[in-house]
Each structure stands twice: as structure tokens, then as C-alpha cells.
C-alpha positions as CSV (number, residue, x, y, z in Angstrom):
1,M,21.2,147.9,129.6
2,G,20.4,148.5,133.3
3,G,19.0,151.2,135.1
4,Q,15.9,151.9,133.3
5,G,14.1,148.4,133.1
6,H,11.9,148.7,136.3
7,A,10.7,152.3,135.2
8,I,10.1,151.0,131.4
9,F,7.9,147.8,133.0
10,T,6.3,150.2,135.3
11,D,5.6,152.7,132.4
12,R,4.5,150.1,129.7
13,L,2.0,148.8,132.5
14,A,0.7,152.6,133.5
15,R,-0.2,153.2,129.8
16,F,-1.6,149.8,129.5
17,A,-3.8,150.2,132.5
18,A,-5.0,153.8,131.5
19,E,-6.2,152.7,127.9
20,V,-8.2,149.7,129.9
21,D,-9.3,151.9,132.7
22,D,-9.0,148.5,135.0
23,P,-8.7,149.8,138.8
24,A,-6.7,146.7,139.6
25,L,-4.3,147.1,137.3
26,S,-3.8,150.9,138.1
27,A,-3.3,149.6,141.4
28,I,-0.4,147.3,140.8
29,T,1.4,150.0,138.9
30,A,1.1,152.6,141.7
31,R,2.5,150.0,143.9
32,I,5.5,148.9,141.8
33,G,5.9,152.6,140.8
34,A,6.4,153.9,144.6
35,D,9.7,154.2,146.1
36,V,11.3,151.8,147.8
37,T,11.7,152.6,151.1
38,V,13.9,152.4,154.3
39,A,12.8,152.1,157.8
40,V,15.2,152.9,160.6
41,H,14.8,151.4,164.3
42,G,16.7,151.0,167.2
43,R,16.9,151.8,170.9
44,T,16.4,154.7,172.3
45,G,19.4,157.1,172.7
46,V,21.6,155.5,169.9
47,G,21.0,158.3,167.1
48,R,18.2,156.8,165.0
49,G,16.6,159.9,164.2
50,A,19.9,161.6,163.0
51,V,20.5,158.2,160.9
52,A,17.2,158.7,159.3
53,R,17.3,162.1,158.7
54,A,21.0,161.8,157.0
55,L,19.4,159.1,154.7
56,A,16.8,161.2,153.8
57,R,19.3,163.8,152.6
58,A,20.9,161.6,151.1
59,G,18.0,161.0,148.9
60,L,16.5,157.7,150.3
61,A,12.9,157.3,150.7
62,V,12.6,156.8,154.8
63,T,9.3,155.7,156.0
64,R,7.4,154.1,159.3
65,D,7.4,150.9,157.6
66,G,10.0,150.3,155.2
67,D,11.1,147.8,152.3
68,V,14.4,147.5,153.8
69,D,15.2,148.0,157.5
70,V,18.0,149.6,159.1
71,H,18.5,149.0,162.9
72,V,20.8,151.5,164.5
73,V,23.2,150.6,167.6
74,A,25.8,152.3,169.7
75,E,28.9,151.2,171.1
76,V,27.3,147.8,172.2
77,V,25.2,145.2,170.3
78,K,22.5,144.8,173.4
79,P,20.3,141.2,173.9
80,E,17.2,143.7,172.7
81,D,18.8,144.6,169.5
82,Q,20.0,140.9,168.7
83,V,16.2,139.7,169.1
84,A,15.2,142.8,167.1
85,I,17.6,142.3,164.3
86,T,17.0,138.7,164.3
87,A,13.2,139.3,163.8
88,S,13.9,141.9,160.8
89,A,16.3,139.9,159.1
90,A,13.7,137.0,159.2
91,E,11.4,138.9,157.1
92,R,13.5,141.6,155.0
93,S,16.9,142.8,154.1
94,T,18.3,144.7,157.2
95,L,21.5,146.4,157.7
96,V,23.1,147.3,160.8
97,V,24.5,150.7,161.5
98,L,27.1,151.3,164.5
99,N,26.3,155.2,164.9
100,K,28.5,157.4,167.3
101,A,31.3,155.4,165.4
102,D,34.0,157.9,166.8
103,L,33.2,156.9,170.3
104,V,34.4,153.4,170.1
105,T,38.2,152.3,169.1
106,G,38.7,150.3,165.9
107,A,35.0,150.8,164.5
108,R,35.5,149.1,161.6
109,A,36.6,146.0,163.3
110,L,33.9,145.9,165.5
111,C,31.4,146.2,162.8
112,A,33.1,143.1,161.7
113,R,32.5,141.7,165.2
114,Y,28.9,142.5,165.6
115,R,28.4,141.2,161.8
116,A,29.8,137.8,162.9
117,L,27.5,138.0,166.1
118,T,24.0,139.1,164.1
119,G,24.8,137.7,160.7
120,V,23.7,140.9,159.4
121,T,26.2,143.4,157.3
122,T,27.2,146.2,160.0
123,V,28.6,149.6,159.0
124,P,29.9,152.6,161.0
125,M,28.5,156.1,161.0
126,V,28.6,159.3,162.7
127,A,25.3,160.1,161.6
128,H,25.0,163.8,163.3
129,L,27.7,165.3,160.8
130,A,25.8,164.2,157.8
131,D,22.9,166.6,159.0
132,V,24.6,169.6,159.9
133,Q,23.7,172.7,158.0
134,V,26.9,175.1,158.1
135,D,25.9,178.3,158.1
136,D,28.0,181.8,158.2
137,E,27.7,181.8,162.0
138,L,29.1,178.1,162.7
139,L,31.8,179.0,160.0
140,S,32.6,182.1,161.6
141,A,32.8,180.0,164.8
142,L,35.4,177.6,163.7
143,R,37.6,180.3,162.0
144,T,38.1,181.8,165.3
145,A,38.0,178.5,167.5
146,S,39.8,178.9,170.4
147,P,41.0,176.0,172.6
148,A,37.9,176.1,174.5
149,P,35.2,175.5,171.8
150,S,32.1,177.6,171.9
151,R,28.7,176.0,172.9
152,R,27.3,175.8,169.7
153,L,30.4,174.2,168.0
154,L,30.1,171.6,170.8
155,D,26.2,170.9,170.3
156,T,26.4,170.9,166.3
157,L,29.6,169.0,166.0
158,D,31.1,167.7,169.3
159,T,34.6,167.6,169.8
160,Y,35.0,164.7,166.9
161,G,33.4,167.0,164.3
162,I,35.4,169.7,165.6
163,A,38.5,168.3,165.1
164,Q,37.3,167.2,161.2
165,A,36.1,170.5,160.5
166,L,39.0,172.6,161.7
167,P,41.7,171.5,158.9
168,A,39.3,172.0,156.2
169,V,38.2,175.3,157.6
170,R,42.2,176.2,158.0
171,A,42.6,175.2,154.6
172,G,39.9,177.9,152.9
173,A,37.0,175.7,152.8
174,D,33.6,177.7,152.6
175,A,30.4,176.4,153.6
176,A,29.7,174.2,150.8
177,A,33.2,172.5,151.1
178,L,33.0,171.9,154.8
179,Q,29.4,170.5,154.3
180,R,31.2,167.9,151.9
181,V,34.0,167.1,154.3
182,L,31.2,166.4,157.4
183,R,29.3,164.5,155.0
184,V,32.3,162.3,154.2
185,R,33.4,162.0,158.1
186,S,29.6,161.0,158.3
187,G,30.3,157.8,156.7
188,V,26.4,158.1,155.4
189,D,27.9,157.5,151.9
190,G,29.2,153.9,153.1
191,V,25.8,153.4,154.5
192,V,24.0,154.2,151.4
193,A,26.4,152.0,149.2
194,A,25.9,149.2,151.9
195,L,21.9,149.7,151.2
196,A,22.0,149.9,147.3
197,P,21.8,146.3,146.9
198,M,19.3,145.5,149.4
199,L,17.3,148.6,147.7
200,A,17.8,147.0,144.3
201,E,16.5,143.4,145.4
202,A,13.1,145.1,146.8
203,G,12.6,147.0,144.0
204,Y,13.0,144.0,141.7
205,Q,11.0,141.6,144.1
206,R,8.3,144.2,143.9
207,L,8.4,143.8,140.2
208,R,8.3,139.7,140.4
209,W,5.3,140.5,142.7
210,A,3.5,142.5,140.1
211,R,4.3,140.0,137.1
212,T,2.9,137.2,139.4
213,A,-0.6,139.3,140.2
214,L,-0.6,140.2,136.4
215,E,-0.4,136.6,134.9
216,A,-3.2,135.7,137.3
217,I,-5.3,138.3,135.7
218,A,-4.1,137.6,132.5
219,A,-4.9,133.9,133.1
220,T,-8.6,134.8,133.6
221,G,-8.9,135.6,129.8
222,D,-7.3,139.2,129.1
223,E,-5.1,138.2,125.8
224,R,-4.2,141.7,125.7
225,L,-2.3,141.7,129.0
226,A,-1.1,138.3,128.1
227,A,0.5,139.3,125.1
228,L,2.0,142.3,126.7
229,L,3.7,140.2,129.6
230,H,5.1,137.9,127.2
231,D,6.4,140.1,124.5
232,D,10.0,141.1,123.6
233,D,9.8,144.3,125.5
234,T,8.6,143.4,128.7
235,A,11.6,140.6,128.7
236,I,14.2,143.2,128.0
237,A,12.6,145.5,130.7
238,C,12.6,142.6,133.1
239,M,16.3,142.0,132.2
240,G,17.1,145.3,132.8
241,A,15.7,145.4,136.3
242,A,17.8,142.1,137.3
243,V,21.1,143.8,135.7
244,D,20.4,146.6,138.2
245,V,20.3,143.7,141.1
246,V,23.5,142.0,140.2
247,Q,25.4,145.3,139.3
248,A,24.0,146.8,142.9
249,A,25.9,143.5,144.1
250,G,29.3,144.3,142.6
251,M,29.0,142.0,139.3
252,T,29.5,143.0,135.8
253,V,26.9,142.3,133.1
254,D,28.3,142.3,129.5
255,P,26.8,145.2,127.8
256,G,27.4,144.2,124.2
257,D,24.7,144.6,122.0
258,D,25.6,142.5,118.9
259,P,24.4,138.3,118.5
260,A,27.7,137.1,120.0
261,A,27.4,138.9,123.2
262,H,23.6,138.4,123.5
263,V,24.6,134.4,123.3
264,R,27.7,134.9,125.7
265,R,25.6,136.6,128.4
266,A,22.8,134.2,128.0
267,A,25.1,131.4,128.2
268,H,27.0,132.8,131.4
269,W,24.0,133.8,133.6
270,H,22.4,130.4,132.7
271,L,25.3,129.1,134.7
272,Y,24.7,131.9,137.1
273,R,21.5,131.1,138.1
274,S,22.3,127.1,138.2
275,G,24.6,127.8,140.9
276,P,24.7,128.4,144.9
277,V,22.7,131.7,144.4
278,N,19.7,132.9,146.5
279,A,16.2,132.9,145.3
280,V,16.4,136.6,144.0
281,H,19.5,136.2,142.2
282,T,18.2,133.1,140.5
283,A,15.5,134.8,139.0
284,C,17.6,137.4,138.0
285,G,20.0,134.9,136.2
286,A,16.7,133.7,134.4
287,D,15.6,137.1,133.3
288,I,18.9,138.1,132.0
289,V,18.9,134.8,130.1
290,R,15.3,135.1,128.7
291,G,16.1,138.7,127.8
292,S,19.5,138.2,125.9
293,L,17.5,135.6,124.2
294,R,15.1,137.6,122.9
295,L,17.7,140.2,122.1
296,W,19.7,137.6,120.0
297,R,16.6,136.7,118.2
298,R,15.8,140.2,117.2
299,A,19.3,140.7,115.8
300,Q,19.4,137.5,114.1
301,S,15.8,138.7,112.5
302,G,17.3,141.9,111.7
303,A,20.2,140.4,110.0
304,V,18.0,138.2,107.7
305,S,15.6,141.0,106.7
């Protein structure tokens, strides 16, 4: 049910835009089909470049101006950080990354304090470990490491990274296995996980923007576009995109594909959208209700025929 809704909507619109050869529709299609992006900001010296490289290696699209902001701090949140984080969070989803978490005591507790201070989710990271390229020379240096590590080991891994790497190497890890260990110790997967619901919301917001823009075009008398926007397949695709958002936020959506499941799902998400949730989740609830009812109607029609 989830995972394909955004792509299905984009593909249907792209095929329609190609058929009618409309530059305005093509521009909207290009916008919603583009990657949802992350921008990395922070003071000089906090390691924002290492964080950006780590996120890019993890598969995220990192750009100067992103749909989602990552603000990097190290050790302390300074007044200028607080100003920047507040300004960013007022405009778009924002995550604070406490980089160089190996240099502070109780990094997770400190992240909780910074979240209380800024009002923004904060997660720890040791970004340079996610960006290490483990080659034969580095692996050999670790295997023969003495109490006084080589300059390359210190420059590449520093003392924390060496301490994380040595047990794995002594246990027989090869270059690929060691790289996986360093990635885990870097905390990049935790950062990606924290970004997942924000990126899902940003993609869904882009889809909602496209629907509004398309409705305005359809209102000028484009009956074919109006039919596309209001047919079952579009409603179900939008439901899929909404499911991605709520699932990324940790919720479960009933995957049942029988009439009773469609009704249960519609009733559940109708209550959800009426509750104390933000505007994005209210819209998600409405899309899940709408798509579920379209699926129920299809199921009923199939039973009758």
C-alpha cells in the first residue's frame, strides 16, 4: 500500500503531460519527481562537511538549499546556533546533529537537553567515521598497531575510531566488515532514521502542492486533467504517499485488502485526522480515508459483478 504512491502519482502525471504537451504540467511533474533534499548547516569547525559527506554516502540527496535542514553543533549549542535553529525550524523540518559525540560525556543525555533547549530533535554522531575509506594500508596499520598509533591512523580515525576499529580487526574483520563497524559507530544510521519522517513529510507536502497547482489548471476548463485528479487511481496513489508519511513516523496502517479492512482503515484514520495532529498528518488521514473508501467501492463493485 505504501512506498509507491508518490511514484505512481508522478508517473501518471508525467504520461498525461507528455500526451497533452503542456509545459506547465511538465514543470510540475519535474518538481514533484525531483529528489527530496537535505541541507547541512552549522558553525565553522563543527564538522558540517563530514556530516554532509556521510549523509550523501548513506544515499540522501544533499544540496545547499534543502527541503529539510540539518544543523550541526559540537559539544555546545551556542547562541548563534539557537538563532539559526529557531529560524530554520520556523520554515521547514529541522534536525540538530551533535557531531563529535565521542568528545562529550553522556552524548545521548546531552542530546535530550539540547532538544529541550531548542525544541528540535537532536541526535549524536561521529561523522568522520562514516566517511572513512578502509583500504589495505589502513587495515595493515590497524593489524600492526602499536601503543603509539601511526600519524595516518590518528588523522583518519582519531583515538576513538582506533578504539572502535581494533577489536573488529583483531577478530578478523576485512576491509568491508571494518567499514560496516565504523558506519555503525558513526551514528549515521540514527541520523538517517531521524530524518526519514521529515523527508517523507517533505515529499508529501510537494505532492499536495502539485495537486493544488493542478486543480487550479483544471479549473480553467481542462476536463481531462480534472478527471485524472479525481479518479480512483489518483486517490489511491495519494493514499500510498500518505501511508509512507505516517509509517515513517512509526505508525502502522492496516494492509488488509478486503472490504472489511478498507472500512476499518477508513474509520480509524477518520478519527485520527480529527484528533490533535498537525496539518500534514490531518491531510494524510484524509487521503487514507479517501483512498480506503475508493478501494471499498471497487471491492463492492467487483462483488456485485
